[in-house]
N, C-alpha and C positions, 0 to 999 in steps of 0.2 A: 355677385356673392353676398346673400343676405347677412346681413348683420344683426344680432339680438341684443337684448338688456342685458344678458349675462356676460356677451363677449364684451362689452363696453366696460362693464364692470372688473370683469377680468384684467382688461387692459389697463385699467385705473389703477389696479392693484399691483400690477407689474411695474407701473411708472411710479410707484409708491405716492400717488395721488387719492386724496381723501374726498369722494363725492358721495352724495347724498342719491335717493332715489330720483328727485327731480331734476337734478343737476344731470345725472347718469340718462334721462331720457331726451333731454334738451341736447346732450351729445350725440347720442343716437339719431335724433333728428338730423342734424346739422353732417354727420358722417353720411347717412343715406343721401341727404341731397348732394354731398360731394361726389359721392359713388355714382350717382344718376348723371352728373353733368361728365364726369370721367367715361361713363358709357356712351353717351349721346356724343362727344368728342371722337371715341374709338369707332362709331360707327360712320363716321364722313370717310368718304373714299378720295384718298391724297393720291392715288396713282398718277403720276404726270405731273404733279404739284413740285416745283424746284425748291431745294432748302434754300432759305435767307439767313444772312447772316445779322441783317437788322429789320425791322419791319419796315422802314422807310428807305430808298433809294439815295444812301448818303455815301459819302467818301471821307475818309479822314485826310486832314489837312497834314502834309509831311514839309518837313524841312530839311534843307541840305545837311549831308552828313560831314560836318566838319568838327577838327577838333578846336574846342572852345577854351580849355585849359593846358597851363603848361605842365611838362611832364615832372613831377616832383618825386618820382622813383628813388633817385640817388639819394636826395635829402631826407627820405623815410628811412632808407636803408642804413644811412648814417645814424640816424637817433635810436634805431632798434637795438636792443640787448645783445641780440647774438644774428647773425645772417650768413649763410654759407649758399653759395652759387648762386646768389641773386634770390633767394627764398628766405624767409623769417623762420628761426627755430624756436620752437615752444616746448616747453616741457610735458614729457609724456605723461598722459592721463589714464591711459588704459594700460593695464598690467596683463 
């Protein structure tokens, strides 16, 4: 999609950016370079290429799933202003 200087000025106006003609020409040049790179990337045949979650073959170190803290549920419930059935009661905020 070809981009014109008018397009750049219109986009700047919509974004509430104040740019002069020299800046608009520079932005136009940069955007055209970005679009050319995108076009180049889209032209590559990627059929048969498996998606990767990471660029390198790495795996995350995992730890044992163990409880490391004591259960303070009862203590916190005793400190709460209002509790019912193991749940904290809060004031109604939506009418």
